[in-house]
C-alpha positions in Angstrom: 85.2 -31.7 -8.3 84.9 -33.7 -5.1 82.6 -32.3 -2.5 83.9 -31.4 0.9 82.1 -34.3 2.4 83.7 -36.7 0.0 87.2 -35.3 0.7 86.5 -35.7 4.5 85.7 -39.4 4.1 88.7 -40.0 1.9 90.9 -38.4 4.5 89.3 -40.5 7.3 89.7 -43.7 5.3 93.4 -43.0 4.7 93.9 -42.2 8.4 92.1 -45.4 9.5 94.2 -47.6 7.1 96.7 -50.0 8.6 99.1 -49.4 5.8 102.1 -47.0 5.8 101.0 -43.9 3.9 102.6 -40.5 3.6 102.9 -37.6 1.2 106.3 -36.1 0.3 107.0 -32.6 -1.1 109.3 -32.2 -4.2 112.1 -31.4 -1.7 111.6 -34.8 0.0 110.0 -33.4 3.1 107.1 -35.4 4.7 104.1 -33.1 4.7 101.3 -35.5 5.7 100.8 -39.0 6.9 98.2 -41.3 8.6 97.9 -42.5 12.2 99.4 -46.0 11.5 102.6 -44.5 10.0 103.0 -42.2 13.0 102.6 -45.2 15.4 105.4 -47.0 13.5 107.9 -44.2 12.8 107.0 -41.6 15.5 104.5 -38.8 16.0 107.0 -36.1 14.9 107.6 -37.7 11.4 105.9 -34.7 9.6 108.5 -32.2 8.6 111.4 -34.7 8.4 113.1 -35.9 5.2 111.6 -39.1 3.8 115.0 -40.7 2.9 116.3 -40.1 6.4 113.2 -41.6 8.1 112.4 -44.5 5.8 115.8 -45.4 4.3 118.2 -43.9 6.8 120.0 -42.2 3.9 121.6 -38.7 4.2 120.4 -37.8 0.7 118.0 -39.4 -1.8 119.8 -41.9 -4.1 119.0 -42.9 -7.6 117.0 -45.9 -6.3 114.8 -43.7 -4.1 111.2 -44.2 -5.4 110.2 -40.6 -4.5 113.2 -39.3 -6.5 112.3 -41.5 -9.5 108.7 -40.2 -9.4 109.9 -36.6 -9.2 112.3 -37.1 -12.1 110.0 -39.1 -14.4 106.6 -38.0 -13.3 105.4 -41.6 -13.4 104.3 -44.1 -10.7 107.0 -46.4 -9.4 106.5 -49.9 -7.7 109.4 -51.2 -5.7 109.5 -54.7 -4.1 112.0 -55.7 -1.4 112.4 -59.3 -0.3 112.4 -60.1 3.4 113.2 -63.3 5.3 112.5 -64.5 8.8 113.3 -68.1 9.9 111.9 -70.3 7.1 109.4 -67.7 5.8 109.9 -65.2 3.0 107.8 -62.2 2.0 108.2 -59.0 0.1 107.6 -55.3 1.0 106.0 -53.4 -1.8 106.3 -49.6 -1.9 104.1 -47.9 -4.4 104.9 -44.2 -5.2 102.8 -42.0 -7.5 102.8 -38.3 -8.3 100.1 -35.8 -7.1 99.8 -33.4 -10.0 98.5 -29.8 -10.4 98.1 -29.6 -14.1 101.5 -30.8 -15.5 103.4 -29.9 -12.3 104.2 -32.4 -9.5 102.9 -30.9 -6.3 103.9 -33.9 -4.2 104.5 -37.7 -4.1 102.2 -40.1 -2.3 103.8 -43.3 -1.0 102.0 -46.5 0.1 103.9 -49.4 1.6 102.5 -52.9 2.3 103.7 -56.5 2.8 103.0 -59.0 0.1 103.3 -62.6 1.1 105.5 -64.8 -1.0 104.2 -68.0 -2.6 106.2 -70.0 -0.1 104.5 -68.2 2.8 101.0 -68.6 1.2 101.7 -72.3 0.8 102.9 -72.6 4.3 99.9 -70.8 5.6 97.6 -73.1 3.6 99.5 -76.1 4.9 99.1 -75.0 8.5 95.4 -74.4 8.0 94.9 -77.8 6.4 96.9 -79.4 9.2 94.8 -77.7 11.8 91.5 -78.8 10.1 92.8 -82.3 9.8 93.8 -82.5 13.5 90.4 -80.9 14.4 88.6 -83.7 12.5 90.8 -86.5 13.8 90.5 -85.5 17.4 86.8 -84.9 17.4 84.9 -86.9 20.1 82.2 -87.5 17.6 82.7 -89.8 14.6 83.4 -87.9 11.4 82.9 -89.7 8.0 83.1 -88.1 4.6 82.4 -89.8 1.3 82.4 -88.8 -2.4 79.3 -89.2 -4.6 80.1 -92.8 -5.4 80.2 -93.7 -1.7 84.0 -94.1 -1.4 85.0 -92.9 2.1 87.5 -90.0 2.1 87.7 -89.2 5.9 87.3 -91.6 8.8 88.5 -90.4 12.2 89.3 -92.3 15.4 85.9 -91.8 16.9 84.4 -93.3 13.7 86.7 -96.3 14.3 85.4 -96.6 17.9 81.7 -96.5 16.8 81.9 -98.7 13.7 84.6 -101.3 14.6 86.3 -100.8 11.2 89.9 -99.6 11.0 90.9 -96.5 9.1 92.6 -98.6 6.5 89.5 -100.8 6.0 87.3 -97.7 5.7 89.5 -95.8 3.2 90.3 -98.9 1.1 87.2 -101.1 1.0 84.3 -99.7 2.9 81.3 -98.0 1.2 79.3 -95.4 3.1 76.2 -97.5 2.4 77.8 -100.3 4.5 77.6 -98.1 7.6 73.8 -98.0 7.6 71.0 -100.5 7.6 69.2 -101.2 4.3 68.5 -98.1 2.2 69.2 -95.6 5.1 72.1 -94.0 3.2 69.8 -93.2 0.3 67.1 -91.9 2.6 69.6 -89.6 4.3 70.7 -88.1 0.9 67.1 -87.6 0.0 66.6 -85.6 3.3 69.8 -83.7 2.7 68.5 -82.5 -0.7 65.2 -81.3 0.8 64.6 -78.1 2.9 62.9 -79.9 5.8 65.7 -80.7 8.1 67.9 -77.6 8.5 67.9 -76.2 5.0 69.0 -77.6 1.7 72.2 -79.6 1.9 72.0 -79.9 5.7 70.6 -82.5 8.1 70.5 -81.5 11.8 70.1 -83.8 14.9 68.7 -86.8 13.1 68.5 -90.0 15.0 69.6 -93.1 13.0 71.1 -96.5 13.6 74.5 -97.6 12.2 75.8 -101.1 11.9 79.1 -102.1 13.5 81.5 -104.4 11.8 80.2 -107.2 14.1 76.6 -106.6 13.2 75.7 -104.7 16.4 73.3 -101.8 16.0 74.4 -98.5 17.4 72.0 -95.6 18.0 73.5 -92.3 16.6 72.6 -88.7 16.4 73.6 -87.5 13.0 74.5 -84.1 11.7 75.3 -84.1 8.0 75.9 -81.8 5.1 76.5 -82.0 1.3 79.8 -80.5 0.1 79.4 -78.4 -3.0 81.8 -77.2 -5.7 79.9 -74.3 -7.2 76.4 -75.8 -7.7 77.7 -79.4 -8.1 77.6 -82.0 -5.3 81.0 -83.5 -4.8 80.8 -85.2 -1.4 78.9 -85.5 1.9 80.1 -85.4 5.5 78.5 -86.7 8.6 79.2 -86.1 12.3 78.1 -89.2 14.3 77.3 -88.8 18.0 77.1 -92.1 19.9 73.9 -92.2 21.9 74.5 -95.4 23.8 75.7 -93.9 27.0 73.1 -91.1 27.0 70.3 -93.7 26.4 71.7 -95.9 29.2 71.7 -92.9 31.6 68.2 -92.0 30.6 67.0 -95.5 31.2 68.7 -95.6 34.6 67.0 -92.3 35.5 63.6 -93.6 34.5 64.3 -96.8 36.5 65.3 -94.7 39.5 62.2 -92.6 39.1 59.9 -95.6 39.0 61.7 -97.0 42.1 61.2 -93.8 44.0 57.5 -93.6 43.0 57.1 -97.3 44.1 58.8 -96.6 47.4 56.5 -93.7 48.1 53.5 -95.7 47.2 54.6 -98.6 49.3 55.3 -96.3 52.3 51.7 -94.9 52.1 50.1 -98.3 51.7 52.2 -99.7 54.4 50.9 -97.2 56.9 47.4 -97.8 55.8 47.8 -101.6 56.0 49.3 -101.3 59.5 46.4 -99.3 60.7 43.8 -101.7 59.2 45.7 -104.8 60.5 45.8 -103.4 64.1 42.1 -102.7 64.0 41.3 -106.2 62.9 43.8 -108.0 65.1 41.8 -107.7 68.4 38.4 -108.7 67.2 39.9 -111.6 65.2 41.6 -112.7 68.4 38.3 -112.6 70.3 36.5 -114.5 67.5 39.2 -117.2 67.5 39.3 -117.5 71.3 35.6 -117.8 71.8 35.2 -120.2 68.9 37.7 -122.5 70.5 35.9 -122.2 73.9 32.6 -123.2 72.2 34.3 -126.2 70.4 35.3 -127.6 73.8 31.6 -127.8 74.8 30.9 -131.5 74.5 27.1 -130.9 74.5 27.1 -129.3 71.1 25.6 -131.1 68.2 28.0 -132.2 65.5 26.5 -129.9 62.9 27.1 -126.9 65.2 30.7 -128.0 65.8 31.2 -128.3 62.0 29.9 -124.7 61.6 32.2 -123.5 64.4 35.1 -125.3 62.8 34.4 -123.4 59.6 34.2 -120.1 61.5 37.5 -120.9 63.2 39.1 -121.8 59.8 38.0 -118.6 58.2 39.0 -116.5 61.3 42.5 -118.1 61.1 42.7 -117.3 57.4 41.8 -113.7 58.2 44.5 -113.7 60.9 47.0 -115.0 58.4 46.1 -112.1 56.0 46.4 -109.6 58.9 49.9 -111.1 59.5 50.8 -110.6 55.9 49.5 -107.0 56.1 51.7 -106.4 59.2 54.7 -108.0 57.4 54.0 -105.8 54.4 53.9 -102.8 56.6 57.2 -104.2 58.0 56.2 -103.7 61.6 58.1 -106.8 62.6 61.5 -107.1 64.2 64.7 -107.9 62.3 67.3 -110.4 63.3 70.2 -109.3 61.1 73.4 -111.4 61.1 76.0 -112.3 58.5 74.7 -115.3 56.5 75.8 -117.4 53.5 73.3 -116.6 50.7 74.2 -119.9 48.8 73.2 -121.9 51.9 70.0 -120.0 52.3 69.0 -120.7 48.6 70.0 -124.4 49.0 67.8 -124.7 52.2 64.9 -123.1 50.4 65.3 -125.5 47.5 65.6 -128.5 49.9 62.1 -127.7 51.2 60.6 -127.2 47.7 62.2 -129.6 45.2 60.5 -132.7 46.5 57.0 -131.2 46.1 54.9 -132.4 43.2 55.0 -129.0 41.6 58.8 -129.3 41.1 59.0 -132.9 39.8 59.2 -131.9 36.1 61.3 -128.7 36.6 65.0 -128.8 35.8 66.9 -126.8 38.4 70.1 -125.1 37.2 72.3 -123.7 39.9 75.3 -121.4 39.3 76.2 -120.4 42.8 79.6 -118.7 42.9 82.1 -120.1 45.4 83.9 -118.3 48.2 81.3 -115.5 48.5 81.4 -113.2 51.5 78.7 -113.4 54.1 75.9 -110.9 53.7 74.1 -109.2 56.7 70.5 -110.2 56.3 67.5 -111.3 58.4 67.6 -114.9 57.2 64.0 -115.6 57.9 62.9 -112.7 55.8 65.4 -113.6 53.1 64.1 -117.2 53.1 60.6 -115.7 52.6 61.9 -113.8 49.6 63.5 -116.8 47.9 60.4 -119.0 48.7 58.0 -116.5 47.2 59.9 -115.9 44.0 60.8 -119.6 43.4 57.2 -120.7 44.0 55.9 -118.0 41.7 58.3 -119.2 39.0 57.2 -122.8 39.4 53.6 -121.9 39.2 54.2 -119.7 36.2 55.8 -122.7 34.4 52.9 -124.9 35.5 55.5 -127.4 36.9 57.4 -127.8 33.6 60.5 -125.9 32.5 63.9 -124.7 33.7 64.5 -122.8 37.0 67.8 -120.9 37.0 69.5 -119.9 40.3 72.7 -117.9 40.3 74.8 -115.8 42.8 77.9 -113.7 42.4 79.4 -110.3 43.2 78.9 -107.0 41.4 81.8 -105.6 39.3 82.8 -103.2 42.1 82.7 -106.1 44.7 80.3 -104.2 47.0 77.0 -106.0 46.3 75.8 -109.6 46.2 73.9 -110.4 43.0 71.2 -113.0 43.1 69.2 -114.0 40.0 66.2 -116.3 39.9 64.9 -117.0 36.4 62.3 -119.3 34.8 61.3 -120.4 31.3 57.6 -119.7 31.8 55.2 -117.7 29.6 56.7 -114.4 30.6 54.8 -111.1 31.2 53.9 -108.2 29.0 55.3 -104.8 29.9 52.0 -103.5 31.2 51.9 -106.3 33.8 55.6 -106.2 34.6 55.4 -102.5 35.6 52.9 -103.4 38.4 54.1 -106.7 39.9 55.6 -105.0 43.0 52.4 -103.1 43.8 50.4 -104.2 46.8 47.3 -106.2 46.0 48.2 -106.6 42.3 48.0 -110.2 41.2 47.5 -112.1 38.0 46.3 -115.3 39.8 42.8 -116.4 39.9 40.5 -115.0 42.6 41.1 -116.7 45.9 44.5 -118.0 44.9 46.6 -114.9 45.9 46.4 -111.8 48.0 48.7 -109.7 45.7 50.9 -109.0 48.7 53.7 -111.5 48.0 56.0 -109.6 45.7 55.2 -106.3 47.4 56.4 -107.8 50.7 59.5 -109.1 48.8 60.1 -105.6 47.5 59.8 -104.2 51.0 62.2 -106.7 52.5 64.9 -106.1 49.9 64.4 -102.3 50.3 64.8 -102.7 54.1 68.1 -104.4 53.5 69.3 -101.5 51.4 69.0 -103.6 48.3 67.3 -103.4 44.9 65.1 -105.9 43.2 64.2 -105.7 39.5 62.5 -108.0 37.0 62.9 -108.6 33.3 60.4 -110.6 31.2 59.5 -111.3 27.7 56.5 -113.1 26.3 57.3 -116.8 25.7 60.8 -116.4 27.0 60.3 -116.3 30.8 61.0 -114.0 33.7 64.2 -113.2 35.7 64.3 -111.5 39.0 67.6 -109.8 40.0 68.3 -108.9 43.6 71.2 -106.7 44.7 72.2 -106.7 48.4 74.9 -104.5 49.9 77.6 -106.3 51.8 77.1 -103.7 54.6 73.7 -103.5 56.3 72.2 -100.0 56.0 70.8 -100.1 59.5 67.4 -98.9 58.7 63.9 -100.3 58.4 62.2 -102.4 61.1 63.3 -102.6 64.7 66.0 -105.0 65.8 64.8 -108.1 67.7 65.8 -108.6 71.2 67.7 -111.9 71.8 
């Protein structure tokens, strides 16, 4: 015998079912039903005749399943085909007797829809079509291959990353051709381990793939083994192109370095200005009184020689102070539209006949019909002079000096590049070349203020200066100047 608790749960389960369920008495009256049936046929269904509610018949016919159960005492399964548009399905009605001994107390009837084969095939086709479109439209590359390496799936993003067409990939490409060396084998080894997301899975693994043209592309790979039972049948990988992300990361790092450099330059500029002003007056007094003494004709020649050396050293200190003031940018600006090509040519005219440049091949690629650029031409000449002289000294008077000008892609900036074929610089030196007082020259041959002044001048013009260098391959400086002056920095000169 069933317990009361068991009966209670059975009744609750029947009432919660989303199938039509009702119980009919031997006189065809509905005596019980569940909530779903009441929602479909009406809350007052209990007490009505089943053939009138379900079949809309006046009396039960020979084909009535309830009648057949009552007559035979055996369960009856009836199936009715339905059609809607291009889909077919059947409604199954299962009727069975509720017995009390050998006597039929009632008939239970359950009704449910049974999809046809055509409907199941259509449903499967729709699901496959959806999955196919999902894979093909993915923004990440999706590549699947069987155990032999033959590619089975190759979406549009994979075409973009690899450079191979879908036809090439499916017909002739092996999955091992996508990677460098033995990388494909290493990936399968990692997939079969438990160390990178669980067995059969590889999560967020950075790897390089090889494009059709040989270019190396950094990729973030998520991959999995496809199993049939316990047997490996294929593998699938999702390839996320990291080129743009790495480019943005590099740009952010570059901007951060520039901001730190600007802050450092600002602090040192204020310090340099204070020191320079404190030195200016006493140096002026030393220079003036030394000149007065040199005009005294009664002095011995040895004394005049000593005074000459004092004056020479004082003037050298004065020049250093001038550089400090220039570094602090406490000088006026005479900004006017100028032709950058002419400025570079004038600078080279002053330098190319010097002994240092006699064995240097000068290569000019100065674009024509460039717009004028608002600059302080004296300061810009100083920039060109400093960088070109540094290049010549780095090459020790032998090599190629490259000068080029042009516009940026958006047409809003003037691009100037000055490159040499000197020994180049290691990264640890390159990272400090714009810092004040940093120099690689021998003691006494440089103050370390040249490139820091260049940096400050370009910054005052709203521009950017960067340098690229490789050991044994030379160094290239790139200057970007806006075609509209930013109107900040030093004071304007009065004409």
